[in-house]
Structure formats: C-alpha cells, structure tokens
N, CA and C of each residue as an Amber inpcrd file, in Angstrom:
protein
   192
  22.5460000 132.5940000   0.4610000  22.3810000 131.5370000   1.4360000
  23.7640000 131.0460000   1.8860000  23.9530000 130.9370000   3.1780000
  25.2540000 130.5060000   3.6960000  25.4020000 128.9890000   3.6340000
  26.6380000 128.5400000   3.5820000  26.9160000 127.1050000   3.5520000
  26.6740000 126.5020000   4.9330000  26.2430000 125.2650000   4.9500000
  26.0640000 124.5770000   6.2260000  27.4260000 124.1860000   6.7780000
  27.5450000 124.2220000   8.0940000  28.8120000 123.8210000   8.7030000
  28.9440000 122.3000000   8.6860000  30.1260000 121.8430000   8.9320000
  30.4000000 120.4050000   8.9450000  29.6330000 119.7280000  10.0790000
  29.3410000 118.4710000   9.9010000  28.6340000 117.6870000  10.9130000
  29.6240000 117.2770000  12.0040000  29.3910000 117.7330000  13.2210000
  30.2870000 117.4450000  14.3450000  29.6990000 116.3930000  15.2940000
  28.7490000 115.6040000  14.8180000  28.0990000 114.5980000  15.6520000
  29.1010000 113.6230000  16.2430000  30.0230000 113.1370000  15.4230000
  30.9930000 112.1520000  15.9010000  31.8780000 112.7470000  16.9940000
  32.3140000 113.9920000  16.8370000  33.1260000 114.6510000  17.8580000
  32.3500000 114.7990000  19.1580000  31.0810000 115.1410000  19.0680000
  30.2550000 115.3100000  20.2450000  30.0750000 113.9860000  20.9660000
  29.8530000 112.9090000  20.2220000  29.6990000 111.5940000  20.8280000
  30.9590000 111.1880000  21.5810000  32.1300000 111.5380000  21.0680000
  33.3860000 111.2310000  21.7500000  33.4390000 111.9760000  23.0810000
  33.0280000 113.2350000  23.0890000  33.0570000 114.0280000  24.3220000
  32.0660000 113.5230000  25.3570000  30.9820000 112.8890000  24.9290000
  29.9570000 112.4320000  25.8550000  30.2730000 111.0650000  26.4620000
  31.2370000 110.3720000  25.9060000  31.6360000 109.0800000  26.4730000
  32.3150000 109.2810000  27.8180000  32.3280000 108.2410000  28.6090000
  33.0220000 108.2870000  29.8950000  34.5170000 108.4590000  29.6580000
  35.1480000 109.2290000  30.5020000  36.5750000 109.4940000  30.3810000
  37.3420000 108.4840000  31.2400000  38.2590000 107.7670000  30.6130000
  39.0740000 106.7840000  31.3420000  40.1130000 107.5280000  32.1600000
  40.2040000 107.2070000  33.4430000  41.0970000 107.9050000  34.3670000
  41.9680000 106.9210000  35.1280000  43.1020000 107.4120000  35.5770000
  44.0070000 106.6630000  36.4410000  43.7630000 107.1420000  37.8760000
  44.0460000 106.3210000  38.8910000  43.7990000 106.7320000  40.2770000
  44.4950000 108.0310000  40.6750000  45.6850000 108.2930000  40.1270000
  46.4350000 109.4890000  40.5340000  46.1010000 110.7310000  39.7130000
  45.1550000 110.6360000  38.7530000  44.7090000 111.7960000  37.9810000
  43.8870000 112.7330000  38.8560000  43.6840000 113.9470000  38.3570000
  42.8270000 114.9190000  39.0340000  42.3440000 115.9420000  38.0160000
  41.3110000 116.7130000  38.3830000  40.8060000 117.7570000  37.4940000
  40.1880000 118.8810000  38.3180000  39.7340000 119.9220000  37.6450000
  39.1660000 121.0880000  38.3300000  37.8000000 120.7900000  38.9400000
  37.1620000 119.6900000  38.5640000  35.8430000 119.3320000  39.1040000
  35.9450000 118.4040000  40.3110000  37.1460000 118.2330000  40.8590000
  37.3730000 117.3480000  42.0020000  36.4220000 117.6800000  43.1460000
  35.7910000 116.6370000  43.6920000  34.9480000 116.7840000  44.8780000
  35.2410000 115.5870000  45.7770000  35.6710000 115.8530000  46.9910000
  36.0640000 114.7910000  47.9180000  34.9050000 113.8380000  48.1980000
  35.2060000 112.5530000  48.2540000  34.1830000 111.5530000  48.5770000
  33.6720000 111.7580000  49.9940000  32.4130000 111.4180000  50.2240000
  31.8240000 111.4850000  51.5660000  32.5310000 110.4900000  52.4750000
  32.8890000 110.9240000  53.6680000  33.5220000 110.0580000  54.6420000
  34.9940000 109.7810000  54.3920000  35.6010000 110.4350000  53.4160000
  37.0140000 110.2190000  53.0990000  37.8880000 111.0160000  54.0730000
  38.8410000 110.3410000  54.7000000  39.7090000 110.9900000  55.6830000
  40.8670000 111.7490000  55.0210000  41.2560000 111.3440000  53.8250000
  42.3720000 111.9780000  53.1320000  41.8630000 113.0110000  52.1240000
  42.3520000 114.2310000  52.2160000  41.9400000 115.3050000  51.3070000
  42.9820000 115.4990000  50.2030000  43.3260000 114.4280000  49.5100000
  44.3030000 114.4780000  48.4280000  43.5570000 114.6320000  47.1140000
  43.9760000 115.5980000  46.2840000  43.2920000 115.8510000  45.0080000
  43.7110000 114.8220000  43.9610000  43.1850000 113.6200000  44.0930000
  43.3990000 112.5590000  43.1220000  42.0570000 111.8960000  42.8430000
  41.9030000 111.3740000  41.6430000  40.6400000 110.7640000  41.2410000
  40.2160000 109.6150000  42.1660000  41.1700000 108.9210000  42.7540000
  40.8070000 107.8040000  43.6370000  40.0510000 108.2750000  44.8830000
  40.1870000 109.5590000  45.2480000  39.4880000 110.1100000  46.4080000
  38.3180000 111.0020000  46.0010000  38.0240000 111.0610000  44.7060000
  36.9890000 111.9590000  44.1850000  35.6150000 111.2910000  44.1860000
  34.6040000 112.0860000  44.4390000  33.2110000 111.6340000  44.4280000
  32.8140000 111.0880000  43.0500000  33.3940000 111.6090000  41.9810000
  33.0450000 111.2110000  40.6180000  33.8700000 110.0390000  40.0910000
  34.9780000 109.7160000  40.7410000  35.8190000 108.6170000  40.2860000
  35.2330000 107.2760000  40.6750000  35.1890000 106.3510000  39.7480000
  34.6310000 105.0210000  40.0050000  35.7600000 104.0170000  39.8760000
  36.2360000 103.5140000  41.0000000  37.3530000 102.5730000  41.0150000
  36.9750000 101.2990000  41.7600000  37.6810000 100.2220000  41.4520000
  37.5590000  98.9820000  42.2010000  38.9480000  98.3720000  42.3090000
  39.0960000  97.3860000  43.1410000  40.4070000  96.7950000  43.3960000
  40.9810000  96.0270000  42.2060000  40.1220000  95.5320000  41.3090000
  40.6330000  94.6810000  40.2360000  41.1710000  95.4190000  39.0180000
  41.0800000  96.7510000  38.9870000  41.5640000  97.4880000  37.8020000
  42.3720000  98.7120000  38.2160000  43.3690000  99.0520000  37.3930000
  44.2000000 100.2150000  37.6500000  43.5610000 101.5130000  37.1690000
  42.6570000 101.4170000  36.2250000  41.9980000 102.6240000  35.7170000
  40.5060000 102.3750000  35.5920000  39.7560000 103.4420000  35.7630000
  38.3010000 103.3630000  35.6650000  37.7770000 104.5790000  34.9400000
  36.5440000 104.9610000  35.2310000  35.8990000 106.0380000  34.4950000
  35.4160000 107.1550000  35.4120000  35.4200000 108.3580000  34.8620000
  34.9070000 109.5160000  35.5780000  33.4040000 109.5860000  35.3710000
  32.6480000 109.7890000  36.4560000  31.1930000 109.8610000  36.3790000
  30.6760000 111.2930000  36.4630000  31.5390000 112.2860000  36.2560000
  31.1070000 113.6800000  36.3120000  30.1110000 113.9440000  35.1900000
  28.9660000 114.5440000  35.5420000  27.9350000 114.8390000  34.5400000
  28.3270000 116.1050000  33.7930000  28.7170000 115.9430000  32.5240000
  29.1450000 117.0930000  31.7320000  27.9690000 117.7950000  31.1270000
C-alpha cells in the first residue's frame, strides 16, 4: 500500500483567493475593457481588473 501524499488544502485555498494587483501590472490573461480607448496592457485597462479611485491596488477577477 502506498503512502498518502501530504494535504495541500491550504496551498489550494491560497491560490483560489483573489490576487492583489497594482494598476500598472499585467498578465497573459489580459483582456481589454469594453469601450476602452487605450490598448495598453495594464491591469487598470483590463476587463478582469477591479479598481476604484480611492485605492492604489485592487483585485483580479479572472476566473481561475
């Protein structure tokens, strides 16, 4: 009988949390926001980036 592998639940939960991003960040899943005139690959212009005026960083809403 083989040994059971280690429990990776905690690691998985970390990966499933929202990723904190800065406006100037970018990733391979970048998708331009609808109606955006600037095609700059930064999270502030991304469909998945959630930003508001009162904070410098927000969260990525990409469904992993």
